[in-house]
Structures are given as structure tokens and as C-alpha cells.
N, C-alpha and C positions, 0 to 999 in steps of 0.2 A: 744225271739220272735221278739223283736225290732231289734236285730242285724240281724236276718234273713230277716226281712222286709227291713232293710237298704241295705243289700246285693242285694236283689232282685231289689230294686230301682236303685242301682248302675248298675246292669246288664242291666236293662231296659234302663237306661239313656245312658249307654255306647253303647248299641245296636242301640239306636236312633242316636247317633253321628256317627256311622260307616256307616250308610246308605248313608248320603250325600257324604262321601268320595268315596264310591263305585260308586255312580252315577257319581261323577266328573271324576273318573278314566275311567269309561266306556265311558263317553262323550269325555274325552281326547283321549282315544284310538280310538274311532270312528272318531274324528277330524283328528288325525294323519293318520289314514288309508286313508281317502279321500285326504289329502294333498299329501301323498306318491303316490297315483294313478295319481293325476294331475301332480306331478313332473315327474314321469316316462313317462307319455304321452307327456309332453313337450319336454323332452330330446330325445325321439324317433323321434318326428317331426323335431327337430333340426338336428339330425343325418341324416335323409332322405334328408333334404335340403342341408346339406353340401356335401353329396355324389353326389347329382345331380349337384351341382355347380362344384365339382371336375371333374366329367365326362365331363361336358360342356367345362370347361377350357382345359382339355386334348385334347378334340376334336378340339378346336380352334387352339391349339398349333400344332397339327398334320397337320391341313390344312395350316397353315402358313409355316411350314417346307416344305410341299409338293410344295407349290407355289414358295418358294424360290429356291428349287431344279429345278423345271421346268424352272424358269427364268434363272438360271445359265446355264442349258443345252442349252436353246435357245440362250443366249448371246455367249456361246462358239461356237455353231454351226454356228451362223450368222457372228460373228466378230473375232473369236479366232482360226480359222483353220490355221495351220502353213505350210509354204513352205520355203525351203531353196534354195538359188541361187547357181548355179554351174558355175564358170567362171566369167570373168570380162566384159561380154557383156553389162552390164548396168552401168558400171563405167562412171562417178564418183557418180551417184545417189545411186548405190548399189555396194557392193563389193562381191567377191567370199566368199561363206559360210554364208552370212547374212541370218538370220532367220526372215521371214516376217509373219505378221498376215494378213490374207486375209478376206476381207469383201465379204461374199457370198450373202448378202441380197440386196445390193445396185442395182444390175442389174435385180432384180425382180421389182424394183420400177421405174428405169429409164434405158435407153439404154446406153451402153458404149460410152464414149466421146473421142474425139481426145486428145491425151496427157496423157490419163490414163495409169498407169502401171498395167498390168494384168498378172495373172497366168493362163496358159492353158496347156492342153495336148490333143493329137489327138488319143490316144488309152489308154485303161484302165490300161495297165501295163507300160506305158511310164512315164518318168520323167516330172515333171512340168517345163515348160519354163516360164521365166519372161521377158516380153518385153513391149514396149510402142506402143500404137495405133497411127498409122499415117494416114491410109486411112479408111473411113467409108463406110457402105453399099451404093451401087449405084454409088460410085465415080469411077473415072478413075485415076490410079496412074502410074506415070512414073518417072524415074530418068534420068535426062539429065544434062551433064556437072557437075556432083557432087551435083546437087540440086534436090529436090523432087517437082514434079509438080502434082497438083490436078486439073483435068479438064483442063490441059494446062497452068495453072497459078502456079507460084512458091509459095510454102508453106513456110512461115517464122515464123508462130506462133504455139505454142503448140508442137514443136518438138525440139530435142536437137542434131541434126545431121547436118553436113555440109561437103562439100568437099568429098562426097562419091566416093570412088574409084571403088567399085565393084557394078554394077547395077543389075547383075543377071537377073532374070525373068522380072524385072522392066525396063530393057533397052528398052523394047517395052511397049506400054500402057497395063496396067492390069485393066480389068473391074471387079469390085467387085459385087458380088450378093447381094440380099436383106438382107442376114444374114451373110455377110462376112466382115472381117476386115484385113487390111494390117498392119503388125506389124514389128518393127525394134528395135534393141538394140541401146542405146545411144552411145556405143562404137562400131560403125558400122564395124570397121576393124576386130573386134574379135567376131562378132555376127552371129549366124546362125538364120535366120529369114525368113520373107516372100519372100525374094529375092531368096531363094533356093527352087528348085522343091520339095525337101523332106519335106518341111514345108508348103510353099505356103500360100494361104489365110486362115485365121482362122475363123471357123464358130462360131457363138454365142453360140451354144450348147456345144462347147468345152471349153468355157471360164469358169474357176473355180471361179474367182472373182477378185476384185481389191485389189492390195497390198496397205496397208495404214499405217503400223507401223513396225519399225524394233525393234525386241526384243533382238537381240544379244547385249551382254554387250560391252561397249566401247563408243567412241565418236560419233558413228552413231546412237546410241540408240535414238528412238523417231519417230515422224511422218515423213513420206516420203515427 
């Protein structure tokens, strides 16, 4: 009987000891459950934030690339249009076959000036001609004894011609309109320019732009 009682006591005591362990396990499980929920919520928020930052960064990169492309297109359109010279009419400043960059923007800011080297054409299918401006709108141009007269006075600045043998249309005074320019080649003996009726005065709307840089490889490479 005593043994039986002892066993019962052991069972009772052992049962009492298990209860705290079960409670601890339950409490631990409950604690772990809440910690896992918090952790999953935290990581979900971090993932959303990272995705938002990535989308914003990609959007900024796209905008930067787009702006860079637009800037490149503008610079090429304004300063990078190419024209090649044909013949030696602008020698020694330019040579036959030189490839020039044309500034198309400058004459939207200011009017063409005497001495500028310009590219122009008088019909859409024609070849671009490259000459130097001699006479400006409203002026009277005449070639007398090999010299250029502007308003009856000899012009000695901003031109590179002298001892002109052929006066052509300019043997008589040529009056320029409000948007007309008289152009000549520096090598006047080999130049077809405003002295010829086939070319005559150049209207501003026919001017493509100002030549400013030689891109042909060689010793002439650089600014004009």
C-alpha cells in the first residue's frame, strides 16, 4: 500500500512539474508567433520601400537620358550641320573638298555681318555655295578699278579681295534690298558669286548659316 501511495505521489508530483513546462512552451510559442508576424511585416514594408526607390531611380535615369538626347540633337542641328566646299573659290581660307560645320543658330540671334563666311543656296535641290559677305542690306556696291566701293567709298576692312579683274554686274552700282547681301569668293578669279547674274544678290532666307569649323583631317582642321 505504501508503494502504491508512493507511486501516486510521484505521478502527482511529476504531473505538477509538467504543467509549468507546458505553460512555458505555450508562452514561448505564442511569443515566437508574434515575433514572426512582426518580422514578416517589417520585411514587407522594406520591400515596398525598395521597390518604390528603384522605380523612382529608373524614372530619373530615363529623364536624364532623354534630356541628354534632346541636347545632343539640338547641338547637332544648331552647330553640327555639314557642308563641303567645291572648288578653290575661297582659297586660301578654304580648300576644295573641305568639310565645314555650319552654325545655323547664330543668324537667329543676330544679322549676318560683313566678312562672315556663309553657306547658302537659292533652290532646294541646288548645291550649297560658300562665300564671304561683302555688301550688307541697304548698301550700294560697285567694283571700280579692281576695288570694291560701298556707297562710293573704297572698302578695305573685312574683305580679302583686291585687284579684281572681273566686275560683272557690279561694274555699275548694285543697290541691295533690305534682306539682300552681296557675296564674293576670296579667290575672285575662280569664284562664281554675286557678280554673276545667275547668282546675284543673296537673300537672307537663302542663307543656311555661318561656316565656323573645318572638320576635314589635315593641317586646316580647326576654327576658320
